[in-house]
Structure formats: C-alpha cells, structure tokens
N, C-alpha and C positions, 0 to 999 in steps of 0.2 A: 724198264726194269732190267734190261740187258746190261746197261751201263753199271747199274748197282750190283749186278751179280759178280762183277770182277772184284768187288770189295767184300771183306768179311764184316758185315754189319747187320744189326737187327732193326727192322722198321717197326716202330711202336706208335699206336694211335693214342692221342690224348684228347679228352673232351675240351671244348673251348674254355670251360672254366678253369681247367688245369693249366692252360697256356694262354694267359690273358693277352700277351703282346701279339702273338700270332693270330689270336681270335679277333683282336681289334683291327689288325691290318687286313684281314680277309673279308671284313664286313664292308658293305656298301655304305657310303656316306648318305645319310638321310636328308640333311640340309645341303642346299647348294653352297659351294664355297664362296666366301666373300670376295667381291671383286676389289682388287687393289690396283690403283693406278700408279704407275711408276712416276716418280718425281725426277725430272731431269733438271739438273742445276749446273750451269756453267759458271765456274768461278775463275775469273781471270785475275792474274796478278799484274795489273796494268798501272799500279801506283807510280812507278818511275816515269812512265809516259805522261800520266796526269800532272805530275810535278813539273816535268819539262815543259809541257804545254802552258801551265800556269806561269812559269818563269818567263817563257817566251812572250806571253801576253803582257806580263808586268814590265818587260824591257822595251815595249813599244813606246815611241816618243809621247803619245797622248797619255800614257799611264805612268811615265817616269816620275812626274811630280806627285802623283797620288800615292804611289807606293815607295817604300824604302827598299831598293834593290841592291844595296851594298852587299858584296860578298856572294852574290847569286851565282857567279861563275864557278866558285869553288864547289858548290853543291852539285852542279851539273857534272863536273869532273868526277866527283866522288861517286855519283850514281852510274855514269856510263863509262868511266875510266878513260875519258878523252885525254 
C-alpha cells in the first residue's frame, strides 16, 4: 500500500458479479485444460531440385528413346539461371 499512497486514488471493492471479467480470471479452472499436441510441419520448396533430378534422369542414354527431352536444357537454365 505504500506504493499506492504516492498516488491520489480511491480503492473500491466490487463484488464478483459486478466485475465479471476479473471474477472469471481470479477463479480456479475446474476442468483440466485440454492437451494440445503441437503439429510440426516442415514444408520444403524443393520443386526445382526435383525437376532437375527428373530432367537428369530423362537425359540418361537408357531413357533418351523413352522420353521426349527436346528443349530440356532451357528449363534448367530458367530455373537455376545457369
């Protein structure tokens, strides 16, 4: 109360019903809080790497005839700026 004596103020008591917010905050919680597990999600933007790997695989001699790889070099340059 010494700290409050430096100020010109009136201390007033309100019943819990008169100050609902303070009353609710001062009460103990009857139910235990729900346990919430944190969801950790790692999102990687590795699409350019996947595209490059697919292009590299497509350009292998065994896959050249199976896949149409014309113009593939331009896409690699566009993605990686080579």
